[in-house]
FIVOLO-716433 format. One record per residue (C-alpha): y, x, z; residue number from 0. Coordinates in steps of 0.02 Angstrom, whole numbers. Example, Ala and Ser with C-alpha at 12.3 -4.5 7.8 and 13.67 -1.06 7.14 Angstrom:
    north     east       up   pos
     -225      615      390     0
      -53      684      357     1
END
This chain:
    north     east       up   pos
     1010     2551    -2082     0
      990     2440    -1928     1
      938     2524    -1769     2
      789     2454    -1676     3
      829     2373    -1510     4
      724     2458    -1380     5
      805     2397    -1220     6
      695     2277    -1123     7
      767     2162     -993     8
      656     2130     -843     9
      643     1960     -762    10
      712     2034     -602    11
      867     2093     -695    12
      919     1921     -755    13
     1082     1862     -678    14
     1079     1720     -552    15
     1163     1598     -673    16
     1020     1613     -798    17
      891     1591     -662    18
      976     1432     -604    19
      979     1366     -782    20
      790     1395     -793    21
      749     1321     -622    22
      845     1161     -655    23
      699     1104     -764    24
      576     1118     -620    25
      528      982     -499    26
      553      988     -313    27
      365     1008     -293    28
      368     1163     -406    29
      512     1238     -309    30
      440     1202     -139    31
      257     1245     -170    32
      277     1379     -305    33
      441     1469     -335    34
      489     1487     -152    35
      325     1574     -110    36
      339     1716     -237    37
      462     1830     -149    38
      622     1828      -48    39
      736     1826     -201    40
      644     1683     -283    41
      651     1588     -120    42
      841     1607     -117    43
      854     1556     -300    44
      747     1401     -270    45
      858     1348     -125    46
     1015     1378     -230    47
      940     1278     -373    48
      903     1135     -256    49
     1079     1135     -187    50
     1155     1139     -362    51
     1045      999     -427    52
     1010      897     -270    53
     1045      732     -358    54
      896      767     -470    55
      772      749     -327    56
      840      602     -232    57
      669      519     -236    58
      566      624     -120    59
      381      599      -89    60
      346      712       59    61
      157      706       37    62
      176      779     -139    63
      298      912      -84    64
      185      973       54    65
       27      981      -49    66
      -42      807      -31    67
     -105      836      145    68
      -70      721      290    69
       97      754      369    70
      141      776      551    71
      305      769      645    72
      310      959      633    73
      298      948      443    74
      450      836      439    75
      546      953      553    76
      505     1097      434    77
      559      995      284    78
      724      957      366    79
      746     1141      409    80
      714     1200      230    81
      807     1067      132    82
      970      975      148    83
      921      791      155    84
     1098      726      178    85
     1114      662       -1    86
      940      590      -24    87
      936      409      -77    88
      748      378      -75    89
      608      440       38    90
      425      393       25    91
      308      420      173    92
      158      315      125    93
       -9      323      218    94
       51      458      338    95
      -48      408      492    96
        8      556      599    97
      196      531      586    98
      269      457      745    99
      438      383      787   100
      501      554      842   101
      471      640      676   102
      534      491      579   103
      695      474      677   104
      734      659      659   105
      715      652      469   106
      804      488      438   107
      950      541      545   108
      985      675      415   109
      989      550      269   110
     1139      435      297   111
     1145      379      114   112
      964      323      107   113
      943      169       -4   114
      754      159      -23   115
      625      193      112   116
      437      169      112   117
      334      184      271   118
      185       87      206   119
       29      109      314   120
      112      232      433   121
       16      157      577   122
       89      269      713   123
      265      205      677   124
      320       75      804   125
      466      -39      844   126
      577      106      896   127
      580      169      716   128
      665        9      660   129
      805       40      783   130
      844      195      680   131
      827      100      516   132
      956      -26      577   133
     1086      112      574   134
     1063      151      388   135
     1214       72      307   136
     1157       95      125   137
      975       39      138   138
      931      -94        9   139
      741      -77       -2   140
      619      -58      143   141
      429      -57      141   142
      343      -62      312   143
      185     -149      251   144
       29     -109      351   145
      127      -42      500   146
       27     -140      627   147
      124      -75      777   148
      285     -156      718   149
      320     -324      798   150
      457     -453      816   151
      545     -334      935   152
      561     -204      798   153
      633     -332      678   154
      762     -378      810   155
      804     -194      832   156
      834     -180      645   157
      950     -329      652   158
     1062     -261      789   159
     1244     -228      748   160
     1297     -203      568   161
     1129     -199      482   162
     1090     -127      309   163
     1114     -239      154   164
      927     -263      122   165
      880     -340      -45   166
      694     -299      -47   167
      583     -305      107   168
      395     -286      124   169
      318     -332      293   170
      145     -375      227   171
        5     -340      349   172
      121     -317      498   173
        8     -431      598   174
      120     -436      753   175
      266     -515      658   176
      275     -703      684   177
      396     -845      648   178
      518     -763      769   179
      526     -609      659   180
      550     -712      501   181
      689     -808      585   182
      778     -646      632   183
      760     -583      452   184
      829     -748      385   185
      982     -744      496   186
     1025     -561      471   187
      981     -535      287   188
      997     -711      220   189
     1150     -666      118   190
     1071     -515       31   191
      881     -533       26   192
      811     -560     -149   193
      628     -513     -129   194
      518     -534       24   195
      334     -489       34   196
      259     -565      192   197
       75     -583      153   198
      -69     -571      278   199
       35     -628      426   200
      -90     -730      524   201
       36     -802      649   202
      169     -860      526   203
      181    -1050      513   204
      278    -1182      419   205
      424    -1155      539   206
      447     -978      476   207
      448    -1039      295   208
      576    -1172      342   209
      692    -1039      415   210
      674     -929      261   211
      717    -1066      138   212
      866    -1125      242   213
      951     -956      267   214
      906     -845      118   215
     1025     -903      -16   216
      978     -769     -145   217
      790     -762     -119   218
      700     -761     -287   219
      528     -687     -247   220
      422     -738      -98   221
      244     -683      -61   222
      166     -779       84   223
      -12     -764       23   224
     -154     -760      149   225
      -49     -834      288   226
     -179     -959      349   227
      -61    -1062      458   228
       52    -1112      313   229
       10    -1291      262   230
       70    -1431      150   231
      224    -1452      260   232
      297    -1294      184   233
      292    -1371       11   234
      440    -1480       60   235
      546    -1327      100   236
      486    -1225      -49   237
      515    -1365     -173   238
      699    -1371     -131   239
      725    -1183     -131   240
      789    -1072     -270   241
      634     -962     -268   242
      573     -922     -443   243
      416     -821     -405   244
      299     -880     -268   245
      128     -820     -209   246
       28     -945     -107   247
     -155     -898     -124   248
     -248     -898       40   249
     -132    -1027      120   250
     -192    -1195      185   251
      -98    -1289       51   252
     -175    -1423      -58   253
     -166    -1427     -246   254
      -56    -1583     -237   255
       70    -1491     -129   256
       74    -1347     -251   257
      101    -1467     -396   258
      246    -1543     -302   259
      328    -1373     -285   260
      306    -1343     -471   261
      374    -1514     -515   262
      532    -1491     -412   263
      563    -1314     -469   264
      520    -1299     -652   265
      582    -1120     -657   266
      457    -1060     -527   267
      307     -957     -573   268
      168     -871     -477   269
       87     -701     -488   270
      -70     -769     -408   271
     -238     -734     -486   272
     -305     -901     -426   273
     -248    -1081     -448   274
      -69    -1052     -393   275
       18    -1060     -561   276
      181    -1153     -538   277
      250    -1220     -701   278
END
């Protein structure tokens, strides 16, 4: 006759290996905002789980981790203190209006393998932050859209020395970037840049478009919508480029000029919602 099993194993008695197997199915948000707050042992287990599975959370959205509230420089310092950021490949800091260059530099300095970075609408970030970005040797995607305190000087900082191999760059809404900034981007990243979003740049002119089309040999996607100083002259440069996706709405370009671009580049298309379809 089989004996009944009466022994009951408590959660606290489970060996560390089993706990780590369980925690590997949890997200970084769960670990940071839940597990770590239960008790000292769970805090240690959460940190061990993170270290064992750090590649699982390479895409970090700090606003999610810290409860969706606005971040400060102090929040980033705490994040760096609690977690090893050295192997992170992607960090998102969107709409964080209180983060300054100091907090940003401290965090990014701990992430040498960063490949994707978003600072969209971080309005307190200035040109000095791009000096730090220029030192990231693995960065392929950068979003600084809406960072109105970034200017041509910041772009030049980013281009100093051996710059990152950027393939995707979003500078939309950086109203202080002009043709000079586009020229610096063209010279430094012309051999790698595939996608450039440069909409809502009120001071960019046909000269900036000319520089882009001359130097960016791999550029496939270009958004220069709502750049009011871009005129029909740019159609000459765009028609001879290898760009396949082009957004032109809001530019001072006639329908005839747009048709000429389409006629000379039959592979081009537009994501515009207006009359900018290039076929």
